[in-house]
N, C-alpha and C positions, 0 to 999 in steps of 0.2 A: 840838774836834775838829780843826780846821783849823790852830789854832795849835799843837797837837801836832804835825800833819803837817808844818807849817812849818819847827819846830824838827828833826825827824828830817830832812828834806831838806838844810838848813844844816849840820847836824852830820856829814851822811853815814852817818848810822844805816840798817841794812837795814829796821828796823821802828820804828813809834812805840813811844813809853813813856810811860806818863802821869808827865810830870815838871811841867807846868804847871797840870794840872785840879786837883790839892788845892790850890792855892794862889787859885782865883778863888772869888768869890762870887756870889750870885745877881744882885746889881746889876749885877756887873762883864759879865755876858753880854749885858744890854741896851745896853751901850755901842758907840759907833763911832768910827773916826777917830784923832785922836791920844791919847782918852780910854783907848780899846780898847788901843791900844799901848802905854801907861804901865799900864793893867792887868794885860798879858802881862808887862811887865818886873816888877810886883810880884809878881806870882804866882812869878814863877822865883825870885825872890830869897827868898820866904818859904817856897817848898816843897823849894826845891835842898836844905839840909840832910835835910830829911826823907826825901826821896828817896835821898840818898846814903847814910843809914843802914841803909835798909830792903835797898839794893842791896849793901851791906858783909854785912849778915846774910844775905842769900841766897847772896852769895858762900860765906862760911865756911860754910854747909850744904851746899852744893852739892861743896865740897872734903872735907867729911866724908864725904860720900856717895860721893865718889871713891876716898877712903881705905879706906873698909870694903867696897867691891864686891869686891876679889879675896877677900875671907873668904866671900864669901857662898856656900852650898854649892849652890843651886838650878841646876839645868842653863839654865834660861831667865834667870838673875839678870843675865847681862852686857847683854841686851836691855831688861830689866824695868829695869836703871838708867839706860840710857841715854835711853827713855822717860820715866823720872821726870825725868832733866834737862832733858826738851824741853817738858812741859805745865807748867800751872799748877797743878793737882790731878786727880786721878784716882780710880776705884773700881777695886778689884781685880775684881770680876766684869766690867766692862764693857772695861776696857784692858788687862787682863793673861790675861784666861781665854777661850776656849780655847787662844787663842793670842795670843802680845802684840802688841799693836797696832802694825802695821807693819811686822811680822817674821813668819818662819815658826816662831818659837820656839814650843813648846807647856809651858803651865803649866794644872794643873786649878784648877778656883774655889778648891778647900781651901788649894792651896799658895800660890796668888794671895794669900789672906787672911794666911796664915800667913807668907808674905814680908814684907808691908807691916807685920805687927804685930811680925815681928821687926825690922824698922828703926826701928819706932816705940819698941822697947826698947833699941835702941842709941842712940837720941837721934837720929836723921839724919832721920826723917819726922816730920811733925806730924799728928794725925788732927781732921781739922775738924768734922765733922757731931755729935759727941757722941751717935751712936746707935748701938745695938748692931746692928740688922740692917742699915743702909744708910751703910756708912762712907766717909768721902772722905779722902784722904791727898793730902799734897803737902810742898814743902820749906818 
């Protein structure tokens, strides 16, 4: 985590992103000094292509959500779309109902579920939980 923080500071990012972590092995976490620096460099080289693919996928999905947003008829749709672009994942009952989190836009529980299901049908959102009763959605 310290390596992720140092990378974010060095690149001028406002927050940390998991760029190095996927490339670390358990053994790398016990190293120190020059060996740790070498492990960080190796982790960056091995995980950068994967992170780049994931970032590209998220950027495409976010662009698709922005393109679909004007076609959504729910009154709280603009606020809900903004929230979906800001968070990793959400549940409609907690984040969108009775008001969209962080706004004054109102949306009933049923409307929130239907809104998310409509975005899944349009291919914009993914449903992560695989359960019927408690669903988690995200890009």
